[in-house]
Structures are given as structure tokens and as C-alpha cells.
N, C-alpha and C positions, 0 to 999 in steps of 0.2 A: 848385380846389375851388372848388364857391360854395356861398353860405349857403341854408344846410334851408330855413332859413327862408321864404328870398324862390325854391328851389325845391315848396318843397310849396307856397306858397300860391298857386303857376296854376290857377288855373281847372280848367284841363280837367286837367290831376296833378292835383288833389282828385277830380276824379270817378273817376277811375283808381282813384290811393285805395283811397276809400270802392267801389270795383265787388271787391279786394283786400281790403278787411278782408270780406270777406263768405262770403268762403271762402277760407278759409286755407290749410288741408291738402293742395287738389290742384294749388290756384291755382288760376288764369286764361291760356289764350290769347289770340291778338291776338286769334281770329277772335272765342272769347264778348265776348270787350272789346265787339266794334263792336254783336254783338245789345246788351248792358244797356247802355249809352253810346252810341245813339242821334245825337243832337245832335253829335256831333264825325267831323268826315269822317274818313277810312282813314287817308289822308296824316299827319295832326297827331296823328290815336293813337298812331301807331308812332312819329316823332317826339318828342312826349313819354314817353311810353315808355322811348324810349332816353335818351332823357335824367333816369330817377328810372333806370334803368340804373346810366349812369353813376358818378352820385351815389351809389348803392351802396345806396337809397330801398326797390329791390324787389331781387328775384335769381330769377337760372330756379332753376327744382323738379325741370322736367323737362322730356323732349322726345322726341317721336313723330314718326317717320318718317310722311308722308304722300303718298304721288306719291314727284316727286324733289325733297317740301322741305321745312326740318324745321320740324313746329310745338313751338314754344316755349311755358314754362305760367310763372306771372311769381305773386309773392308777395309779402306784404311781407318786405320785412329790417328785424323784428321791433328785434335790437337799435338797427337806426338811424333804424329809421321812427316809433318810440315814439314820443320825447320828443326837444323842440327845446331843446336847449341855451345853457345861461345869457348863452354866449357870445356865441353867436348870435343870443337874443334881444335880448342887450346892444346889439348892434351895431345892428343896426334904427331907425331914425327912427323919429317921433310918428306920422308920415304909415302909411308904412311898415306899421308896427303898429296903428294902425287901418284898414288896409286889410286883413291877415293877417282880422282879429278879421270884421273885416266878408264876407269873405270864408266863415268858421266857421259866421260867425249864418246865413247863406242857404243854408246847408249843408240844416242844421238846417232852417229854413225849409221848403225844398225838401224833405228826407224827409218833415215834419210833412205837408208836405199831398200829398204820396203817400200817406201812411199816410191819412190820413182818405179821401183818394178809395177806397180800398180797404177802405175801412169802410164805405164808403156801399153799396159796391156786394153785400158779404155784410149778408147776412140772419144774425143771430139774435146777433151779433159784441159782445162791449163791451171799448167803448173802453175800456183798460186802459193810456195813457198821463199820466204824472204830472209835476204840475213843481211846483217846493219853491223859495223868495227866504227864507233866512235873514238875519239879521245873528249873530253871534258874538263876544263880549266876550272875548276871548283873549289871554295875553301871547304877547309871542313865540312863546318854550320854548313855547306849550301850540298853537298857531297849529302851528307845522314841525311839531311831533309830529303834529298832526289832517292837513294834508298828508301828511306821512312815509306815516301809518294810509291815508289815502283813497289813495291814488299803490298802495300795496300790495296792498287792499284789490281798485283793479280790474285788476287786471298777474293775481291769483287767481283774479277770473275771466273774463277775458278766453283768461290761458292754459289755463284750463278746459270753455272751450266745444271742440266735438268735433265739426266738420262730418259724421261718420258715424255719429251723429247724427239722429232727425229735431227737428229744433229749428227757432225762431224766431227771428229778430236782434232785438236789440234795439238803442235808439244808448242809449248815456249821455253827458252829456253834460255838465259841469262848468268852472265860470268861478268865479273865486276874484277880485274886485277891493277892496286891501283900501284902507282911509280914512286917506287921512296926517294 
């Protein structure tokens, strides 16, 4: 079994996971992913889907027979994909951690660029993106409580989102950098 951070950190796999985050309930077929992730060749996409499947980060949620081929639909295996455990994170080198954070930031930048482009194309749509940067002066105990409450709140709303309703996805990203 590979280190989960190293598996997730790959740019193609991050794109696959993003596509799956937007379609949690029904799953996404490989053919649908090809239309969502246009800049990745089909063979490459299949290979990276298989890696994510082998590492249990994604799962098959349904299968449909199309002529003589079984079409598989994939979704996040939320128990595995939801978080990176401390052991995996601690085993990474400084360079690997910086690469992971860099990819994370690039994904956010890409999403924001796409958002701004779509916003430009639509008339009478308000820009509702927000950014916050604060420093909290908390004891270690208060900080642990804050982190747990924030994590629970995000999980609550993540699980609450329903793909059956007409909703718009929102990306919420949180970075916590302790001072030493």
C-alpha cells in the first residue's frame, strides 16, 4: 500500500477527485470524466482511476451494461479520501509536503480562474467569493477544540449536500499554519 498523500498528490488524480467531489451520489463514469477532464488522455485517465481504486480512495458505486461493455461509475470512498492521516503526513519530506501544498493551491487557483471566467460570461450575477485571513491567539487546548469543531462543521455540510436537489457547488478551503 502506498502513502495516501503521494497517491492523492498527483495532478491527474487530483483532477479525478475534484470531478468526483461534484458528483457524490450518482458517481461518474470514465466517459463522463473524459468530458470533464479534457486535458488528460483517455489511457492516462484510466490508469490513474485504477490507482485510486486500488488504494481504496475511490469506489465503484454502480455498473451499467452498454452493448457488450460494462460501464463503471466511480465515487469517492469518503472514509479513505476524506482526510490524510497523521502517519502518512508525518512520513513525508519537507519537499513532498511543499509539493502537496503547491498542488492544493494550484487547484484552488484554477477553480477561482474558472469561476471568474464563468462570472464574466454571465450577466447580472453577483460575485460571492470570499477570502479570510485571521490569526487566532489560542491555547493548545482551545486550538484543538477549534480544529475539531471546524472539521465537524465541514463534514456536516459536506454530507448534507444532495446531488438530487438543484444546487451549485462551492469550494471551501482552509489552511491552518501554526506558529512555532
